[in-house]
Structures are given as structure tokens and as C-alpha cells.
Phi, psi and omega in degrees: 000137182262147176272359182294142172271126184254141176228135178256122177241105184063222182280353185260142175263126182243134176247157177301322178301318179294324178295315179298315179299320179295319178296318179299317180294318181300325182257017178053047179253157180302146182271329186270152176225142179293151180291156179218153177268355178251152175292127182238154184233176181235137171242122180222163180173202181217160178238127179231163174268184183292347176264009181067027176265139179300143178252107178277142175080014176282143177269120180251127180244148179240114186233138173283114186292337181282321184254348185067017178287126178277105183284340179174164177212131179225164178250136181291151179274188183296341179261008181079008184277152174215158177209132172249123174248168181063041179263130177274158183297129179179179170261139182228162171250126182248132180211147179242145177218145173199119180055235181270012181250149178206153173262160170290149176297141180235127177281131179236126176261119177258110185231235186282342177285136182292334183231128173252133183248133180216134176245137182242142176247125180261145175220164180295136179281130178278135180259000000 
């Protein structure tokens, strides 16, 4: 028995695992993940500027707002994409930074859906 969530779109069967693999491939990210004894989820999305252009090289952090625990940090690819894998269910604060640019913090709830999607808009930080 498979743990994959299946969705049928027309004649094709799509699984959440296939969606994650497609997103990883689209953003040139590794396909394999180490095994875990806990249920893990994926948080993915993109970072753009105020002109809706992808921001490459932005540092995206995932922090538990209650404990301030930094669950992860990744750098966006050339398309502004990012992906956090092996995320346990919780509420997180997601934020992107690069140079003088930053996004507003965004609350992301990682719950029963295998994939949480979040897009961030960066703007120049006022001093």
C-alpha cells in the first residue's frame, strides 16, 4: 500500500510525490531524500521582486515563531525557486533576504497537505 495522495486529472493519475519530484526537477534540486521515522512535508515556492521578476540568490529561512527555532535556510535558484524538504508539521515564519532587499514574514502552516506552497515578494528595506 502506498502513502501517496492520488489525484486523477483527465486520463492521468498524479501523486503528490510526482508533483514534488516535478518541482525539484524544475528547480534543478536533488531528487532523493533520506528516510525518516517521522511524517515529513515539503514547503516550496518562489521569491520575486516588486516587478514580479525572480530573485536569484535570496536566502529564505523557515523559523518556528513560538520557539524561534530555525528549521532551515535555503538559497533561491535562478528562477527564484526554493524548496524545504523534511519539514515536520507545525506553523512557521518564512522570510527572504538578499542585500538591501527583504520580504515581509509570511506565516506558513504545514499540516496534513504533503506540500505547502508560499510565494514571497521582496522589496528594498527602508533605513
